[in-house]
NUGUSE-828445 format. One record per residue (C-alpha): residue in three letters; x, y, z. Coordinates in steps of 0.25 Angstrom, whole numbers, plus 5000, padded with zeros to 4 digits. Example, Ala and Ser with C-alpha at 12.3 -4.5 7.8 and 13.67 -1.06 7.14 Angstrom:
<atoms>
+-----+------+-------+------+
|  aa | east | north |   up |
+-----+------+-------+------+
| ALA | 5049 |  4982 | 5031 |
| SER | 5055 |  4996 | 5029 |
+-----+------+-------+------+
</atoms>
This chain:
<atoms>
+-----+------+-------+------+
|  aa | east | north |   up |
+-----+------+-------+------+
| MET | 5033 |  4909 | 4963 |
| ASP | 5028 |  4900 | 4974 |
| LEU | 5018 |  4909 | 4982 |
| THR | 5013 |  4898 | 4991 |
| LEU | 5012 |  4904 | 5005 |
| SER | 5019 |  4897 | 5017 |
| ASP | 5010 |  4893 | 5028 |
| GLU | 5015 |  4905 | 5036 |
| GLU | 5012 |  4915 | 5024 |
| ARG | 4998 |  4909 | 5023 |
| GLU | 4996 |  4910 | 5037 |
| ILE | 5000 |  4925 | 5036 |
| ARG | 4991 |  4927 | 5024 |
| ASP | 4979 |  4920 | 5031 |
| TRP | 4980 |  4928 | 5044 |
| VAL | 4980 |  4941 | 5037 |
| ARG | 4968 |  4936 | 5029 |
| THR | 4960 |  4932 | 5041 |
| PHE | 4964 |  4945 | 5048 |
| VAL | 4959 |  4954 | 5037 |
| ARG | 4946 |  4946 | 5036 |
| LYS | 4943 |  4946 | 5051 |
| GLU | 4949 |  4959 | 5056 |
| VAL | 4950 |  4969 | 5044 |
| LEU | 4938 |  4966 | 5035 |
| PRO | 4928 |  4968 | 5046 |
| LEU | 4933 |  4982 | 5047 |
| GLU | 4930 |  4986 | 5033 |
| PRO | 4916 |  4992 | 5037 |
| GLU | 4922 |  5001 | 5048 |
| VAL | 4933 |  5006 | 5038 |
| LEU | 4923 |  5009 | 5027 |
| ALA | 4914 |  5017 | 5038 |
| ARG | 4927 |  5024 | 5043 |
| GLU | 4931 |  5028 | 5029 |
| ARG | 4917 |  5033 | 5025 |
| ALA | 4917 |  5041 | 5037 |
| GLY | 4930 |  5048 | 5033 |
| GLU | 4939 |  5039 | 5042 |
| ARG | 4951 |  5031 | 5037 |
| GLY | 4953 |  5016 | 5038 |
| LEU | 4953 |  5009 | 5052 |
| PRO | 4954 |  5017 | 5065 |
| ALA | 4968 |  5017 | 5070 |
| GLU | 4964 |  5008 | 5082 |
| GLU | 4957 |  4998 | 5073 |
| LEU | 4969 |  4997 | 5064 |
| GLU | 4979 |  4995 | 5076 |
| ARG | 4969 |  4984 | 5082 |
| LEU | 4970 |  4976 | 5069 |
| GLN | 4985 |  4978 | 5068 |
| ALA | 4987 |  4974 | 5083 |
| LYS | 4978 |  4961 | 5080 |
| ALA | 4986 |  4958 | 5068 |
| LYS | 4999 |  4960 | 5076 |
| GLU | 4995 |  4950 | 5086 |
| SER | 4995 |  4939 | 5075 |
| GLY | 5009 |  4944 | 5071 |
| PHE | 5005 |  4953 | 5059 |
| PHE | 5013 |  4965 | 5061 |
| GLY | 5023 |  4971 | 5051 |
| VAL | 5019 |  4963 | 5040 |
| HIS | 5030 |  4969 | 5031 |
| THR | 5039 |  4973 | 5042 |
| PRO | 5052 |  4965 | 5044 |
| GLU | 5053 |  4955 | 5055 |
| GLU | 5064 |  4963 | 5062 |
| TYR | 5054 |  4974 | 5064 |
| GLY | 5044 |  4965 | 5070 |
| GLY | 5036 |  4963 | 5057 |
| MET | 5032 |  4951 | 5049 |
| GLY | 5041 |  4954 | 5037 |
| LEU | 5032 |  4947 | 5027 |
| GLY | 5037 |  4945 | 5013 |
| ALA | 5031 |  4952 | 5001 |
| VAL | 5022 |  4941 | 4997 |
| MET | 5016 |  4939 | 5011 |
| SER | 5015 |  4954 | 5012 |
| ALA | 5007 |  4954 | 4999 |
| LEU | 4998 |  4943 | 5004 |
| VAL | 4995 |  4950 | 5017 |
| GLU | 4992 |  4963 | 5009 |
| VAL | 4982 |  4955 | 5001 |
| GLU | 4974 |  4951 | 5013 |
| LEU | 4974 |  4965 | 5019 |
| GLY | 4969 |  4970 | 5005 |
| ARG | 4956 |  4963 | 5007 |
| SER | 4951 |  4974 | 5016 |
| PHE | 4951 |  4989 | 5014 |
| VAL | 4953 |  4991 | 5029 |
| PRO | 4966 |  4998 | 5029 |
| PHE | 4973 |  4988 | 5039 |
| ARG | 4988 |  4985 | 5039 |
| PHE | 4996 |  4977 | 5049 |
| ALA | 5005 |  4985 | 5058 |
| GLY | 5020 |  4985 | 5059 |
| ASP | 5024 |  4990 | 5045 |
| ALA | 5033 |  5002 | 5041 |
| ASP | 5037 |  5008 | 5027 |
| ASN | 5048 |  5000 | 5021 |
| ILE | 5057 |  5011 | 5020 |
| LEU | 5057 |  5014 | 5035 |
| TYR | 5066 |  5002 | 5036 |
| PHE | 5077 |  5011 | 5029 |
| ALA | 5077 |  5020 | 5041 |
| ASN | 5089 |  5021 | 5050 |
| ASP | 5088 |  5015 | 5064 |
| GLU | 5084 |  5028 | 5071 |
| GLN | 5073 |  5030 | 5060 |
| LYS | 5068 |  5015 | 5062 |
| GLN | 5066 |  5018 | 5076 |
| ARG | 5058 |  5031 | 5074 |
| TYR | 5050 |  5027 | 5062 |
| LEU | 5051 |  5012 | 5057 |
| VAL | 5049 |  5005 | 5070 |
| PRO | 5038 |  5014 | 5075 |
| THR | 5031 |  5012 | 5062 |
| ILE | 5031 |  4997 | 5062 |
| SER | 5026 |  4997 | 5077 |
| GLY | 5015 |  5007 | 5072 |
| GLU | 5019 |  5018 | 5081 |
| ARG | 5022 |  5027 | 5069 |
| LYS | 5016 |  5029 | 5055 |
| SER | 5023 |  5032 | 5042 |
| CYS | 5020 |  5037 | 5028 |
| PHE | 5028 |  5037 | 5015 |
| ALA | 5028 |  5051 | 5008 |
| ILE | 5033 |  5052 | 4994 |
| THR | 5021 |  5055 | 4985 |
| GLU | 5019 |  5070 | 4982 |
| PRO | 5009 |  5077 | 4974 |
| GLY | 5018 |  5078 | 4963 |
| ALA | 5025 |  5065 | 4965 |
| GLY | 5017 |  5052 | 4966 |
| SER | 5022 |  5040 | 4958 |
| ASP | 5034 |  5049 | 4954 |
| ALA | 5041 |  5049 | 4967 |
| ARG | 5053 |  5055 | 4961 |
| ALA | 5045 |  5068 | 4959 |
| ILE | 5044 |  5071 | 4974 |
| ARG | 5045 |  5086 | 4978 |
| THR | 5046 |  5085 | 4993 |
| LYS | 5059 |  5090 | 4997 |
| ALA | 5068 |  5090 | 5009 |
| VAL | 5079 |  5100 | 5011 |
| ARG | 5090 |  5098 | 5021 |
| GLU | 5093 |  5109 | 5032 |
| GLY | 5104 |  5104 | 5041 |
| ASP | 5100 |  5091 | 5048 |
| GLU | 5086 |  5093 | 5043 |
| TRP | 5077 |  5091 | 5031 |
| VAL | 5066 |  5100 | 5027 |
| ILE | 5055 |  5092 | 5020 |
| THR | 5045 |  5100 | 5011 |
| GLY | 5034 |  5094 | 5002 |
| GLU | 5021 |  5086 | 5001 |
| LYS | 5018 |  5072 | 5000 |
| THR | 5004 |  5066 | 4995 |
| PHE | 4996 |  5053 | 4996 |
| ILE | 5004 |  5048 | 5008 |
| THR | 4999 |  5035 | 5013 |
| GLY | 4998 |  5036 | 5029 |
| GLY | 5002 |  5051 | 5028 |
| ASN | 4991 |  5055 | 5037 |
| GLU | 4994 |  5045 | 5048 |
| ALA | 5009 |  5045 | 5048 |
| ASP | 5018 |  5051 | 5058 |
| PHE | 5030 |  5050 | 5050 |
| CYS | 5033 |  5050 | 5035 |
| MET | 5043 |  5045 | 5025 |
| VAL | 5044 |  5057 | 5016 |
| PHE | 5052 |  5058 | 5003 |
| ALA | 5058 |  5072 | 4999 |
| VAL | 5068 |  5077 | 4989 |
| THR | 5081 |  5080 | 4996 |
| ASP | 5090 |  5082 | 4984 |
| PRO | 5083 |  5087 | 4972 |
| GLU | 5095 |  5085 | 4963 |
| LYS | 5096 |  5070 | 4965 |
| GLY | 5081 |  5068 | 4962 |
| ALA | 5074 |  5056 | 4967 |
| ASP | 5086 |  5046 | 4968 |
| GLY | 5094 |  5053 | 4979 |
| GLY | 5086 |  5066 | 4981 |
| VAL | 5074 |  5060 | 4989 |
| THR | 5075 |  5057 | 5004 |
| CYS | 5065 |  5050 | 5013 |
| PHE | 5062 |  5057 | 5027 |
| LEU | 5056 |  5051 | 5039 |
| VAL | 5047 |  5063 | 5044 |
| ASP | 5038 |  5063 | 5056 |
| ARG | 5025 |  5070 | 5055 |
| ASP | 5028 |  5079 | 5067 |
| GLN | 5040 |  5084 | 5059 |
| GLY | 5030 |  5092 | 5051 |
| TRP | 5024 |  5085 | 5039 |
| LYS | 5008 |  5086 | 5038 |
| SER | 4998 |  5076 | 5031 |
| GLU | 4985 |  5078 | 5025 |
| TYR | 4975 |  5068 | 5021 |
| ILE | 4972 |  5066 | 5006 |
| ASP | 4958 |  5061 | 5003 |
| THR | 4957 |  5050 | 4992 |
| MET | 4946 |  5042 | 4986 |
| GLY | 4950 |  5030 | 4994 |
| GLU | 4954 |  5028 | 5009 |
| TRP | 4969 |  5029 | 5007 |
| GLY | 4970 |  5042 | 5015 |
| PRO | 4984 |  5047 | 5010 |
| ALA | 4991 |  5060 | 5015 |
| ALA | 4997 |  5073 | 5010 |
| LEU | 5010 |  5076 | 5018 |
| VAL | 5016 |  5090 | 5018 |
| PHE | 5030 |  5093 | 5022 |
| ASP | 5032 |  5108 | 5025 |
| GLY | 5047 |  5110 | 5029 |
| VAL | 5047 |  5097 | 5038 |
| ARG | 5060 |  5096 | 5044 |
| VAL | 5066 |  5082 | 5047 |
| PRO | 5080 |  5079 | 5052 |
| HIS | 5090 |  5072 | 5042 |
| SER | 5088 |  5059 | 5050 |
| ALA | 5074 |  5058 | 5045 |
| ILE | 5079 |  5053 | 5031 |
| LEU | 5075 |  5039 | 5029 |
| GLY | 5086 |  5031 | 5022 |
| GLU | 5096 |  5040 | 5016 |
| GLU | 5095 |  5054 | 5010 |
| GLY | 5092 |  5053 | 4995 |
| THR | 5086 |  5039 | 4996 |
| GLY | 5072 |  5043 | 4997 |
| PHE | 5067 |  5039 | 4983 |
| ALA | 5073 |  5025 | 4985 |
| LEU | 5066 |  5023 | 4998 |
| ALA | 5053 |  5028 | 4992 |
| MET | 5054 |  5018 | 4981 |
| ARG | 5056 |  5007 | 4991 |
| TRP | 5044 |  5011 | 4999 |
| ILE | 5035 |  5012 | 4986 |
| GLY | 5040 |  4999 | 4981 |
| LYS | 5039 |  4992 | 4995 |
| GLY | 5028 |  4983 | 4990 |
| ARG | 5019 |  4988 | 4979 |
| TYR | 5013 |  4974 | 4978 |
| MET | 5007 |  4976 | 4992 |
| LEU | 4997 |  4986 | 4986 |
| PRO | 4991 |  4976 | 4975 |
| ALA | 4992 |  4965 | 4986 |
| ARG | 4982 |  4973 | 4995 |
| ALA | 4973 |  4976 | 4982 |
| LEU | 4973 |  4961 | 4979 |
| GLY | 4967 |  4958 | 4993 |
| SER | 4957 |  4969 | 4990 |
| CYS | 4953 |  4963 | 4976 |
| GLU | 4951 |  4950 | 4982 |
| ARG | 4942 |  4955 | 4992 |
| LEU | 4934 |  4964 | 4982 |
| VAL | 4932 |  4952 | 4972 |
| GLU | 4927 |  4943 | 4984 |
| MET | 4917 |  4954 | 4987 |
| GLY | 4913 |  4955 | 4973 |
| MET | 4911 |  4940 | 4971 |
| GLU | 4903 |  4940 | 4984 |
| HIS | 4894 |  4951 | 4979 |
| ALA | 4892 |  4945 | 4966 |
| ARG | 4887 |  4932 | 4972 |
| ASN | 4877 |  4939 | 4980 |
| ARG | 4872 |  4950 | 4971 |
| GLU | 4861 |  4946 | 4961 |
| THR | 4857 |  4952 | 4948 |
| PHE | 4846 |  4947 | 4939 |
| GLY | 4844 |  4934 | 4948 |
| LYS | 4859 |  4930 | 4948 |
| PRO | 4871 |  4934 | 4957 |
| ILE | 4880 |  4943 | 4949 |
| ALA | 4891 |  4933 | 4951 |
| GLU | 4885 |  4925 | 4940 |
| ARG | 4887 |  4937 | 4930 |
| GLN | 4898 |  4936 | 4921 |
| ALA | 4902 |  4951 | 4923 |
| ILE | 4904 |  4948 | 4937 |
| GLN | 4911 |  4935 | 4935 |
| TRP | 4921 |  4942 | 4926 |
| MET | 4924 |  4953 | 4936 |
| VAL | 4927 |  4942 | 4946 |
| ALA | 4936 |  4934 | 4937 |
| ASP | 4944 |  4946 | 4932 |
| SER | 4946 |  4951 | 4946 |
| ALA | 4950 |  4937 | 4951 |
| VAL | 4961 |  4936 | 4939 |
| GLU | 4966 |  4950 | 4943 |
| ILE | 4967 |  4947 | 4958 |
| GLU | 4975 |  4934 | 4955 |
| ALA | 4984 |  4942 | 4945 |
| LEU | 4986 |  4953 | 4956 |
| ARG | 4989 |  4942 | 4966 |
| TRP | 5001 |  4937 | 4958 |
| LEU | 5006 |  4951 | 4955 |
| VAL | 5006 |  4954 | 4969 |
| LEU | 5012 |  4941 | 4974 |
| SER | 5023 |  4941 | 4963 |
| ALA | 5027 |  4955 | 4967 |
| ALA | 5028 |  4951 | 4981 |
| TRP | 5035 |  4938 | 4978 |
| GLN | 5046 |  4946 | 4970 |
| VAL | 5048 |  4955 | 4982 |
| ASP | 5050 |  4943 | 4991 |
| GLN | 5060 |  4937 | 4981 |
| GLY | 5068 |  4950 | 4981 |
| LEU | 5065 |  4953 | 4967 |
| ASP | 5062 |  4966 | 4960 |
| SER | 5047 |  4967 | 4961 |
| ARG | 5044 |  4981 | 4957 |
| GLN | 5038 |  4977 | 4944 |
| ALA | 5029 |  4966 | 4950 |
| GLN | 5025 |  4976 | 4961 |
| SER | 5021 |  4986 | 4951 |
| MET | 5013 |  4976 | 4943 |
| ALA | 5006 |  4972 | 4955 |
| LYS | 5003 |  4986 | 4959 |
| LEU | 4998 |  4990 | 4945 |
| TYR | 4989 |  4977 | 4943 |
| GLY | 4984 |  4977 | 4957 |
| GLY | 4979 |  4992 | 4957 |
| VAL | 4973 |  4990 | 4943 |
| LYS | 4966 |  4977 | 4946 |
| ALA | 4962 |  4980 | 4960 |
| ASN | 4954 |  4992 | 4954 |
| GLU | 4948 |  4984 | 4943 |
| ILE | 4944 |  4973 | 4953 |
| VAL | 4937 |  4983 | 4964 |
| ASP | 4930 |  4990 | 4952 |
| ARG | 4924 |  4976 | 4948 |
| VAL | 4920 |  4973 | 4962 |
| LEU | 4913 |  4986 | 4963 |
| GLN | 4906 |  4983 | 4950 |
| MET | 4902 |  4969 | 4955 |
| HIS | 4895 |  4976 | 4967 |
| GLY | 4888 |  4986 | 4958 |
| GLY | 4882 |  4998 | 4964 |
| MET | 4885 |  4993 | 4978 |
| GLY | 4900 |  4992 | 4975 |
| TYR | 4900 |  5007 | 4973 |
| THR | 4894 |  5011 | 4986 |
| ARG | 4901 |  5012 | 4999 |
| GLU | 4892 |  5002 | 5006 |
| LEU | 4902 |  4992 | 5000 |
| PRO | 4918 |  4993 | 5001 |
| VAL | 4920 |  4991 | 4986 |
| GLU | 4921 |  5006 | 4983 |
| ARG | 4931 |  5007 | 4995 |
| TRP | 4940 |  4997 | 4989 |
| TYR | 4938 |  5003 | 4975 |
| ARG | 4944 |  5017 | 4980 |
| GLU | 4955 |  5010 | 4988 |
| LEU | 4960 |  5001 | 4977 |
| ARG | 4960 |  5013 | 4967 |
| LEU | 4972 |  5018 | 4975 |
| LEU | 4981 |  5006 | 4971 |
| ARG | 4982 |  5011 | 4957 |
| ILE | 4988 |  5024 | 4962 |
| TYR | 4997 |  5023 | 4975 |
| GLU | 5011 |  5018 | 4976 |
| GLY | 5012 |  5018 | 4961 |
| THR | 5001 |  5021 | 4951 |
| ASP | 4997 |  5011 | 4941 |
| GLU | 5004 |  5020 | 4931 |
| ILE | 5017 |  5020 | 4938 |
| GLN | 5016 |  5004 | 4940 |
| ARG | 5014 |  5003 | 4925 |
| ARG | 5026 |  5012 | 4922 |
| THR | 5034 |  5004 | 4931 |
| ILE | 5030 |  4991 | 4925 |
| ALA | 5032 |  4996 | 4911 |
| ARG | 5045 |  5003 | 4913 |
| ASN | 5051 |  4990 | 4920 |
| LEU | 5047 |  4982 | 4908 |
| LEU | 5051 |  4992 | 4897 |
| LYS | 5065 |  4994 | 4904 |
| GLY | 5068 |  4979 | 4906 |
| HIS | 5068 |  4980 | 4921 |
| VAL | 5058 |  4968 | 4921 |
| SER | 5052 |  4958 | 4911 |
| ILE | 5038 |  4956 | 4906 |
| ARG | 5040 |  4942 | 4910 |
| GLY | 5040 |  4946 | 4925 |
| HIS | 5051 |  4943 | 4936 |
| LEU | 5052 |  4929 | 4931 |
| GLY | 5058 |  4934 | 4918 |
+-----+------+-------+------+
</atoms>
């Protein structure tokens, strides 16, 4: 693999790096203050101001195809952009993106849901997880019963990202119990004003997911996204849209954390010497550097396979697993390097500690990734020698 960046790619990476340093990092104290006062992230107007400023420089729809007004960046460049955004815990994202499965909408649905989502006029959420169906998406119990030209949806979804802010959702429900997941699950586009409700779920971090309740919500047959019975395939396409993006963001966080740890180690003295001269600290730095470099290549390898049109699912699971485990080990080391101050809320390390813990759970737990990796190897779907064989 030749991962040398072209001049254009380097310019994109460097622009994002500068934007994060100049525009995003200075907002961290404000975000911390808001969170500790019970607020979430940036005020809407501040996020919109940042997005508008980025759009002026052409950064709009990073992952959106050019035909819809986006940049249409490839997987490797998207990963590199995500690394830079991960260097701050400020929940900033470039405007102009929409869920990948919305591109399967028909023309009428695209005008009602896809185009307004890209423009920022509408907000969506993806609703498949249930209290009894997390990683086992085939176990969903939410049902949709057809009555004439309408479907009646009843059930509950949980841990839905963006569920409190969304004005429409992509909800997955069982439409034919006899067919099971393959053929018996359908995805519906449902506006909030059609009757579903959301409730905030308090967590140890600042994620802010929602529980959604559908109590006999009626939608027209035209609300089906894709075809009836193809919901599970759509769900898997959404879930697998880019697992390498999660460890890519964690990679940026780890780089920033270790930089913070090294700066502290150079300035903090014990027994007459900076702790940077202590072997215990040096080993923490060395181990973290090796793991960061390994994670970088796992992420870029998975992204490169996506760009080449290869089956990258194994590589993405490996990157997701390794990224979650090592990010948690690295933030723990950095907190240890800061000693008691790292444990306080005066520094942002504890905030990162809580945020990175989620990486081992959402969009496929560590255990699910290990199951996937081992199963693929044991069944001969992939080689232990990797994609190069």
